[in-house]
C-alpha positions in Angstrom: 117.5 106.3 100.7 118.5 109.5 102.6 122.1 110.5 101.8 123.0 110.6 105.5 122.6 106.8 105.7 124.7 105.9 102.7 128.1 105.4 104.4 126.6 103.2 107.2 124.7 101.2 104.6 127.8 100.5 102.4 129.9 99.5 105.4 127.1 97.2 106.6 127.1 99.0 110.0 123.4 100.0 109.7 121.0 98.5 107.2 117.4 99.5 107.8 114.8 96.8 107.1 111.1 97.6 107.3 108.1 95.4 108.0 104.8 94.7 106.2 102.8 96.1 109.1 104.9 99.3 109.2 104.4 99.8 105.4 100.7 100.2 106.1 101.3 103.5 107.9 100.1 106.7 106.1 102.9 108.8 107.4 105.3 107.2 104.9 103.6 109.2 102.2 101.6 108.2 99.1 104.7 106.8 97.2 105.8 104.5 99.9 102.9 103.9 102.2 100.5 101.1 101.1 97.6 100.7 103.5 96.9 97.3 102.0 100.5 96.0 102.1 100.4 92.3 102.6 96.6 92.3 102.5 93.9 91.4 100.0 90.2 92.0 100.1 87.3 89.6 99.2 84.2 91.6 98.2 81.2 91.3 96.0 81.6 91.4 92.2 82.8 94.9 91.2 83.0 96.0 94.8 86.0 98.3 95.4 87.6 97.4 98.7 88.7 100.6 100.5 89.7 99.8 104.0 88.7 101.6 107.2 89.2 100.4 110.8 88.7 96.7 111.1 85.6 95.8 113.1 86.4 92.1 113.5 89.8 90.4 113.7 90.2 86.6 113.8 93.6 85.0 113.2 94.7 87.4 110.5 91.2 87.7 109.1 89.3 91.1 109.4 86.0 92.3 108.2 86.0 95.9 107.1 83.4 98.4 105.8 84.6 100.5 102.9 82.7 102.7 100.6 80.1 100.1 100.1 77.1 98.8 102.0 78.6 95.3 101.8 81.4 94.4 104.2 84.7 93.2 102.7 86.6 90.3 104.1 90.3 91.2 104.4 93.0 88.6 104.5 96.2 89.7 106.2 99.6 88.1 105.4 101.6 87.4 108.5 104.2 90.1 109.3 107.6 90.0 107.6 110.8 91.9 107.6 111.0 93.3 104.1 114.0 94.8 102.3 113.2 96.4 99.0 115.4 97.3 96.1 114.6 98.4 92.5 115.8 96.1 89.7 116.4 99.1 87.4 117.3 102.7 87.9 114.4 104.4 86.1 113.7 108.2 86.0 110.1 107.4 87.1 111.3 106.0 90.4 113.1 109.3 91.3 110.1 111.3 90.1 107.7 109.4 92.4 109.8 109.5 95.5 109.7 112.0 98.3 112.6 114.5 97.9 114.1 113.5 101.2 115.2 110.3 99.5 118.2 112.0 97.9 120.7 109.1 97.4 120.9 105.8 95.6 123.2 102.8 96.3 123.9 100.3 93.5 124.5 96.8 94.7 126.5 94.9 92.0 126.3 91.6 93.9 122.7 91.4 95.0 122.7 87.6 95.7 125.7 87.9 98.1 124.1 91.0 99.8 120.7 89.4 100.3 122.2 86.3 101.7 124.3 88.3 104.2 121.3 90.4 105.1 119.1 87.3 105.6 121.7 85.9 108.0 121.7 89.2 109.9 117.9 89.2 110.3 117.8 85.6 111.4 120.5 86.2 114.1 119.7 89.7 115.3 115.9 90.2 114.7 112.8 88.2 115.5 113.0 86.3 112.2 111.2 83.0 112.9 111.7 80.9 109.8 113.8 81.2 106.7 112.8 83.9 104.3 112.7 84.2 100.5 113.6 86.5 97.7 111.8 87.4 94.5 110.4 90.0 92.2 107.3 91.9 93.3 104.1 91.2 91.2 102.0 94.3 90.5 98.3 93.4 90.2 94.9 93.8 91.6 94.4 92.6 95.1 90.6 92.7 95.3 88.7 89.6 94.6 85.2 88.4 94.2 83.6 85.3 95.7 84.5 83.2 92.7 88.2 84.0 93.2 88.5 82.5 96.7 90.6 79.6 95.5 93.4 82.1 94.4 93.7 83.9 97.7 96.6 81.8 99.1 98.7 82.4 96.0 98.1 86.2 96.1 98.4 86.7 99.9 102.1 87.4 99.8 104.7 90.1 100.7 105.6 90.0 97.0 102.4 91.5 95.7 101.6 95.2 95.3 99.0 97.2 93.4 99.6 98.5 89.9 100.2 102.1 91.0 103.6 101.0 92.4 104.7 99.3 89.2 107.4 101.8 88.3 109.3 100.8 91.4 110.2 97.4 89.8 111.0 95.9 93.2 113.1 92.9 94.2 112.5 91.9 97.8 113.9 89.8 100.6 111.0 88.8 103.0 111.6 87.0 106.3 108.6 86.0 108.5 108.8 87.8 111.9 106.7 88.5 115.0 103.5 90.4 114.3 104.7 93.1 116.7 108.2 93.5 115.1 109.1 97.0 114.0 111.6 98.3 111.4 115.1 97.6 112.6 118.7 98.4 111.9 120.9 95.4 111.2 124.6 95.0 111.1 125.5 93.1 108.0 128.7 91.3 107.0 129.5 93.0 103.7 132.4 90.7 102.8 132.2 90.1 99.0 129.4 92.7 98.6 130.1 95.4 96.0 128.0 98.5 96.7 128.6 102.1 95.7 126.6 105.3 95.8 125.2 106.4 92.4 125.6 110.2 92.1 123.2 112.3 90.1 120.8 109.4 90.1 117.7 111.6 89.9 118.9 112.8 86.4 119.4 109.2 85.1 
């Protein structure tokens, strides 16, 4: 995170939580932005699905034309509030991040923190149903026609492409309105142990 937000985060006064829809935006930069966050594509065998503007949208299903003469069917996971944390402090993480992210906070009691944040999202945001936590799976998100039976399992806020593997993310994901935007939440940090890790880029 940016160093200017550390004090507010540790106190629980302002914890920023993003959304799947927002993570699609290119302005976040190549090491954070994922234009297929929460999405998977169904194309022909060996067809690379490279998204452009959707030309048809039906209940979370879009058909897009990428660098192929064949359209790709894109399945969109419903929007979620998503809080991301790395399970390990690896040098590769710092190397891949934009230099503006110049601070790191270690949470020694992740279960307590995630539960408190979950409660805050449900009471202060547009969280509609209970969320879940889990490790992110890094794998291919493009499928051929023979893989249609696997789409439900893979259409998840806990799946990202291989290029993000060094992040080793653990996430809290809470379903929210499709129009919800990233939001600051006030979190009850009682029992949460969190501290800034100095010189983390040299770890």
